[in-house]
LOSE-600739 format. One record per residue (C-alpha): residue number from 1; x, y, z; residue in one letter. Coordinates in steps of 0.05 Angstrom, whole numbers, plus 5000, padded with zeros to 4 digits. Example, Ala and Ser with C-alpha at 12.3 -4.5 7.8 and 13.67 -1.06 7.14 Angstrom:
REM residues 2
<node><nr>1</nr><u>5246</u><v>4910</v><w>5156</w><rest>a</rest></node>
<node><nr>2</nr><u>5273</u><v>4979</v><w>5143</w><rest>s</rest></node>
***
This chain:
REM residues 152
<node><nr>1</nr><u>3771</u><v>8389</v><w>3002</w><rest>m</rest></node>
<node><nr>2</nr><u>3834</u><v>8362</v><w>3034</w><rest>l</rest></node>
<node><nr>3</nr><u>3901</u><v>8331</v><w>3013</w><rest>v</rest></node>
<node><nr>4</nr><u>3942</u><v>8295</v><w>3065</w><rest>k</rest></node>
<node><nr>5</nr><u>4016</u><v>8285</v><w>3050</w><rest>l</rest></node>
<node><nr>6</nr><u>4043</u><v>8227</v><w>3090</w><rest>m</rest></node>
<node><nr>7</nr><u>4118</u><v>8230</v><w>3105</w><rest>r</rest></node>
<node><nr>8</nr><u>4161</u><v>8178</v><w>3136</w><rest>g</rest></node>
<node><nr>9</nr><u>4216</u><v>8128</v><w>3127</w><rest>l</rest></node>
<node><nr>10</nr><u>4203</u><v>8061</v><w>3093</w><rest>p</rest></node>
<node><nr>11</nr><u>4173</u><v>8014</v><w>3145</w><rest>c</rest></node>
<node><nr>12</nr><u>4152</u><v>8072</v><w>3189</w><rest>s</rest></node>
<node><nr>13</nr><u>4078</u><v>8054</v><w>3187</w><rest>g</rest></node>
<node><nr>14</nr><u>4051</u><v>8106</v><w>3137</w><rest>k</rest></node>
<node><nr>15</nr><u>4007</u><v>8057</v><w>3099</w><rest>s</rest></node>
<node><nr>16</nr><u>3980</u><v>8026</v><w>3163</w><rest>t</rest></node>
<node><nr>17</nr><u>3964</u><v>8094</v><w>3191</w><rest>y</rest></node>
<node><nr>18</nr><u>3929</u><v>8115</v><w>3126</w><rest>v</rest></node>
<node><nr>19</nr><u>3886</u><v>8051</v><w>3125</w><rest>e</rest></node>
<node><nr>20</nr><u>3866</u><v>8061</v><w>3197</w><rest>r</rest></node>
<node><nr>21</nr><u>3854</u><v>8136</v><w>3200</w><rest>v</rest></node>
<node><nr>22</nr><u>3831</u><v>8152</v><w>3129</w><rest>f</rest></node>
<node><nr>23</nr><u>3794</u><v>8091</v><w>3103</w><rest>p</rest></node>
<node><nr>24</nr><u>3749</u><v>8134</v><w>3059</w><rest>e</rest></node>
<node><nr>25</nr><u>3807</u><v>8170</v><w>3024</w><rest>a</rest></node>
<node><nr>26</nr><u>3832</u><v>8162</v><w>2953</w><rest>v</rest></node>
<node><nr>27</nr><u>3904</u><v>8138</v><w>2965</w><rest>v</rest></node>
<node><nr>28</nr><u>3960</u><v>8152</v><w>2916</w><rest>c</rest></node>
<node><nr>29</nr><u>4025</u><v>8114</v><w>2928</w><rest>s</rest></node>
<node><nr>30</nr><u>4086</u><v>8100</v><w>2887</w><rest>a</rest></node>
<node><nr>31</nr><u>4087</u><v>8031</v><w>2920</w><rest>d</rest></node>
<node><nr>32</nr><u>4023</u><v>8011</v><w>2884</w><rest>h</rest></node>
<node><nr>33</nr><u>4064</u><v>7993</v><w>2822</w><rest>i</rest></node>
<node><nr>34</nr><u>4099</u><v>7938</v><w>2862</w><rest>h</rest></node>
<node><nr>35</nr><u>4035</u><v>7902</v><w>2881</w><rest>i</rest></node>
<node><nr>36</nr><u>4019</u><v>7845</v><w>2834</w><rest>g</rest></node>
<node><nr>37</nr><u>3953</u><v>7816</v><w>2812</w><rest>d</rest></node>
<node><nr>38</nr><u>3959</u><v>7768</v><w>2871</w><rest>d</rest></node>
<node><nr>39</nr><u>3960</u><v>7829</v><w>2918</w><rest>n</rest></node>
<node><nr>40</nr><u>4032</u><v>7814</v><w>2940</w><rest>v</rest></node>
<node><nr>41</nr><u>4084</u><v>7869</v><w>2945</w><rest>f</rest></node>
<node><nr>42</nr><u>4147</u><v>7854</v><w>2905</w><rest>r</rest></node>
<node><nr>43</nr><u>4196</u><v>7912</v><w>2902</w><rest>f</rest></node>
<node><nr>44</nr><u>4228</u><v>7923</v><w>2834</w><rest>d</rest></node>
<node><nr>45</nr><u>4279</u><v>7980</v><w>2834</w><rest>p</rest></node>
<node><nr>46</nr><u>4271</u><v>7988</v><w>2759</w><rest>k</rest></node>
<node><nr>47</nr><u>4199</u><v>8010</v><w>2770</w><rest>k</rest></node>
<node><nr>48</nr><u>4211</u><v>8064</v><w>2823</w><rest>v</rest></node>
<node><nr>49</nr><u>4208</u><v>8123</v><w>2776</w><rest>q</rest></node>
<node><nr>50</nr><u>4148</u><v>8095</v><w>2739</w><rest>e</rest></node>
<node><nr>51</nr><u>4113</u><v>8085</v><w>2806</w><rest>g</rest></node>
<node><nr>52</nr><u>4124</u><v>8158</v><w>2825</w><rest>h</rest></node>
<node><nr>53</nr><u>4100</u><v>8180</v><w>2756</w><rest>n</rest></node>
<node><nr>54</nr><u>4036</u><v>8139</v><w>2762</w><rest>q</rest></node>
<node><nr>55</nr><u>4025</u><v>8164</v><w>2833</w><rest>c</rest></node>
<node><nr>56</nr><u>4029</u><v>8237</v><w>2811</w><rest>w</rest></node>
<node><nr>57</nr><u>3984</u><v>8225</v><w>2750</w><rest>k</rest></node>
<node><nr>58</nr><u>3932</u><v>8192</v><w>2794</w><rest>k</rest></node>
<node><nr>59</nr><u>3937</u><v>8249</v><w>2844</w><rest>f</rest></node>
<node><nr>60</nr><u>3929</u><v>8303</v><w>2791</w><rest>f</rest></node>
<node><nr>61</nr><u>3869</u><v>8266</v><w>2761</w><rest>g</rest></node>
<node><nr>62</nr><u>3836</u><v>8264</v><w>2829</w><rest>r</rest></node>
<node><nr>63</nr><u>3848</u><v>8338</v><w>2839</w><rest>l</rest></node>
<node><nr>64</nr><u>3814</u><v>8352</v><w>2773</w><rest>v</rest></node>
<node><nr>65</nr><u>3757</u><v>8305</v><w>2794</w><rest>d</rest></node>
<node><nr>66</nr><u>3750</u><v>8346</v><w>2858</w><rest>r</rest></node>
<node><nr>67</nr><u>3756</u><v>8286</v><w>2905</w><rest>e</rest></node>
<node><nr>68</nr><u>3740</u><v>8305</v><w>2976</w><rest>r</rest></node>
<node><nr>69</nr><u>3800</u><v>8271</v><w>3010</w><rest>l</rest></node>
<node><nr>70</nr><u>3865</u><v>8251</v><w>2976</w><rest>i</rest></node>
<node><nr>71</nr><u>3923</u><v>8219</v><w>3013</w><rest>v</rest></node>
<node><nr>72</nr><u>3993</u><v>8215</v><w>2985</w><rest>i</rest></node>
<node><nr>73</nr><u>4028</u><v>8155</v><w>3017</w><rest>d</rest></node>
<node><nr>74</nr><u>4101</u><v>8164</v><w>2999</w><rest>n</rest></node>
<node><nr>75</nr><u>4165</u><v>8179</v><w>3037</w><rest>s</rest></node>
<node><nr>76</nr><u>4165</u><v>8252</v><w>3016</w><rest>l</rest></node>
<node><nr>77</nr><u>4231</u><v>8267</v><w>3050</w><rest>i</rest></node>
<node><nr>78</nr><u>4254</u><v>8330</v><w>3014</w><rest>a</rest></node>
<node><nr>79</nr><u>4218</u><v>8397</v><w>3003</w><rest>l</rest></node>
<node><nr>80</nr><u>4216</u><v>8388</v><w>2927</w><rest>d</rest></node>
<node><nr>81</nr><u>4180</u><v>8321</v><w>2937</w><rest>e</rest></node>
<node><nr>82</nr><u>4129</u><v>8354</v><w>2982</w><rest>l</rest></node>
<node><nr>83</nr><u>4123</u><v>8415</v><w>2937</w><rest>g</rest></node>
<node><nr>84</nr><u>4106</u><v>8371</v><w>2877</w><rest>a</rest></node>
<node><nr>85</nr><u>4041</u><v>8354</v><w>2912</w><rest>y</rest></node>
<node><nr>86</nr><u>4030</u><v>8415</v><w>2957</w><rest>w</rest></node>
<node><nr>87</nr><u>4030</u><v>8468</v><w>2901</w><rest>l</rest></node>
<node><nr>88</nr><u>3981</u><v>8434</v><w>2853</w><rest>p</rest></node>
<node><nr>89</nr><u>3935</u><v>8419</v><w>2911</w><rest>a</rest></node>
<node><nr>90</nr><u>3935</u><v>8491</v><w>2934</w><rest>r</rest></node>
<node><nr>91</nr><u>3925</u><v>8516</v><w>2862</w><rest>v</rest></node>
<node><nr>92</nr><u>3863</u><v>8471</v><w>2857</w><rest>h</rest></node>
<node><nr>93</nr><u>3834</u><v>8500</v><w>2921</w><rest>g</rest></node>
<node><nr>94</nr><u>3852</u><v>8443</v><w>2969</w><rest>y</rest></node>
<node><nr>95</nr><u>3875</u><v>8451</v><w>3041</w><rest>e</rest></node>
<node><nr>96</nr><u>3939</u><v>8411</v><w>3051</w><rest>v</rest></node>
<node><nr>97</nr><u>3963</u><v>8377</v><w>3114</w><rest>e</rest></node>
<node><nr>98</nr><u>4032</u><v>8345</v><w>3120</w><rest>i</rest></node>
<node><nr>99</nr><u>4035</u><v>8288</v><w>3169</w><rest>i</rest></node>
<node><nr>100</nr><u>4103</u><v>8260</v><w>3189</w><rest>t</rest></node>
<node><nr>101</nr><u>4105</u><v>8192</v><w>3223</w><rest>i</rest></node>
<node><nr>102</nr><u>4157</u><v>8195</v><w>3279</w><rest>r</rest></node>
<node><nr>103</nr><u>4179</u><v>8123</v><w>3282</w><rest>t</rest></node>
<node><nr>104</nr><u>4246</u><v>8113</v><w>3317</w><rest>p</rest></node>
<node><nr>105</nr><u>4301</u><v>8091</v><w>3268</w><rest>l</rest></node>
<node><nr>106</nr><u>4314</u><v>8028</v><w>3310</w><rest>k</rest></node>
<node><nr>107</nr><u>4242</u><v>8005</v><w>3302</w><rest>l</rest></node>
<node><nr>108</nr><u>4242</u><v>8022</v><w>3227</w><rest>v</rest></node>
<node><nr>109</nr><u>4305</u><v>7979</v><w>3218</w><rest>l</rest></node>
<node><nr>110</nr><u>4275</u><v>7922</v><w>3259</w><rest>e</rest></node>
<node><nr>111</nr><u>4212</u><v>7923</v><w>3216</w><rest>r</rest></node>
<node><nr>112</nr><u>4253</u><v>7925</v><w>3153</w><rest>n</rest></node>
<node><nr>113</nr><u>4296</u><v>7867</v><w>3177</w><rest>n</rest></node>
<node><nr>114</nr><u>4233</u><v>7826</v><w>3189</w><rest>a</rest></node>
<node><nr>115</nr><u>4213</u><v>7835</v><w>3116</w><rest>r</rest></node>
<node><nr>116</nr><u>4226</u><v>7776</v><w>3070</w><rest>v</rest></node>
<node><nr>117</nr><u>4263</u><v>7777</v><w>3004</w><rest>g</rest></node>
<node><nr>118</nr><u>4248</u><v>7833</v><w>2956</w><rest>d</rest></node>
<node><nr>119</nr><u>4207</u><v>7871</v><w>3008</w><rest>k</rest></node>
<node><nr>120</nr><u>4270</u><v>7893</v><w>3045</w><rest>k</rest></node>
<node><nr>121</nr><u>4302</u><v>7961</v><w>3036</w><rest>v</rest></node>
<node><nr>122</nr><u>4377</u><v>7971</v><w>3042</w><rest>n</rest></node>
<node><nr>123</nr><u>4388</u><v>7991</v><w>3115</w><rest>p</rest></node>
<node><nr>124</nr><u>4442</u><v>8041</v><w>3097</w><rest>a</rest></node>
<node><nr>125</nr><u>4392</u><v>8075</v><w>3050</w><rest>f</rest></node>
<node><nr>126</nr><u>4342</u><v>8080</v><w>3107</w><rest>i</rest></node>
<node><nr>127</nr><u>4395</u><v>8110</v><w>3152</w><rest>e</rest></node>
<node><nr>128</nr><u>4412</u><v>8163</v><w>3099</w><rest>r</rest></node>
<node><nr>129</nr><u>4338</u><v>8179</v><w>3091</w><rest>l</rest></node>
<node><nr>130</nr><u>4331</u><v>8187</v><w>3166</w><rest>d</rest></node>
<node><nr>131</nr><u>4388</u><v>8238</v><w>3167</w><rest>e</rest></node>
<node><nr>132</nr><u>4356</u><v>8277</v><w>3109</w><rest>r</rest></node>
<node><nr>133</nr><u>4287</u><v>8275</v><w>3142</w><rest>m</rest></node>
<node><nr>134</nr><u>4313</u><v>8304</v><w>3207</w><rest>r</rest></node>
<node><nr>135</nr><u>4345</u><v>8361</v><w>3169</w><rest>i</rest></node>
<node><nr>136</nr><u>4284</u><v>8373</v><w>3125</w><rest>m</rest></node>
<node><nr>137</nr><u>4236</u><v>8373</v><w>3185</w><rest>n</rest></node>
<node><nr>138</nr><u>4267</u><v>8439</v><w>3206</w><rest>a</rest></node>
<node><nr>139</nr><u>4262</u><v>8468</v><w>3136</w><rest>l</rest></node>
<node><nr>140</nr><u>4188</u><v>8457</v><w>3122</w><rest>i</rest></node>
<node><nr>141</nr><u>4158</u><v>8527</v><w>3119</w><rest>p</rest></node>
<node><nr>142</nr><u>4114</u><v>8544</v><w>3178</w><rest>t</rest></node>
<node><nr>143</nr><u>4056</u><v>8563</v><w>3133</w><rest>y</rest></node>
<node><nr>144</nr><u>4054</u><v>8491</v><w>3107</w><rest>w</rest></node>
<node><nr>145</nr><u>4006</u><v>8457</v><w>3156</w><rest>n</rest></node>
<node><nr>146</nr><u>4053</u><v>8404</v><w>3186</w><rest>h</rest></node>
<node><nr>147</nr><u>4046</u><v>8359</v><w>3245</w><rest>r</rest></node>
<node><nr>148</nr><u>4079</u><v>8297</v><w>3274</w><rest>f</rest></node>
<node><nr>149</nr><u>4045</u><v>8233</v><w>3296</w><rest>v</rest></node>
<node><nr>150</nr><u>4074</u><v>8174</v><w>3332</w><rest>d</rest></node>
<node><nr>151</nr><u>4065</u><v>8104</v><w>3304</w><rest>p</rest></node>
<node><nr>152</nr><u>4018</u><v>8053</v><w>3335</w><rest>d</rest></node>
***
C-alpha cells in the first residue's frame, strides 16, 4: 500500500501530473471543495480551511479502508503539512513517497496569470510560497522518501 504526497506551488502542474501518472489512485485534494456541481473550479478563500479538513478526513477514511494507492494533491510546503499525512500513513502500514514538482517560478506565474477570475492566486503569495518551499526542500528528513520531478 502506498501514499504519494504531491508537493508544489499553485499552478505547478501537480493535478495534471497526478491524473496522468496515477489514474487509478484515490485522490484527496483541498481544492475539491472549490469545484461546483458544474465541474468548474471557483476559488473561495472562505472555504480553504474547510477544504483541508475534508481532504484530511477523506485521506484518513481511505487509510482505514486500506486503499492500495492514495495521492494527496496539495501544496504541502512545510514539514508540518507533510507530517500531517506522512505519520498517519506510516502508522497504518503504508509506504510514503513525497514527490515535489520542480516548476520554475516564472512558468508558475505565467500559468497563474493565464487563469481567469477567481481561479487566480495572488502572485506575491506564490512568490512567498516559492521561498518557503526552497528552504523546506533542504529540511525534509532523508528517511522520508522524497524525489523531484520536472513538469511536462
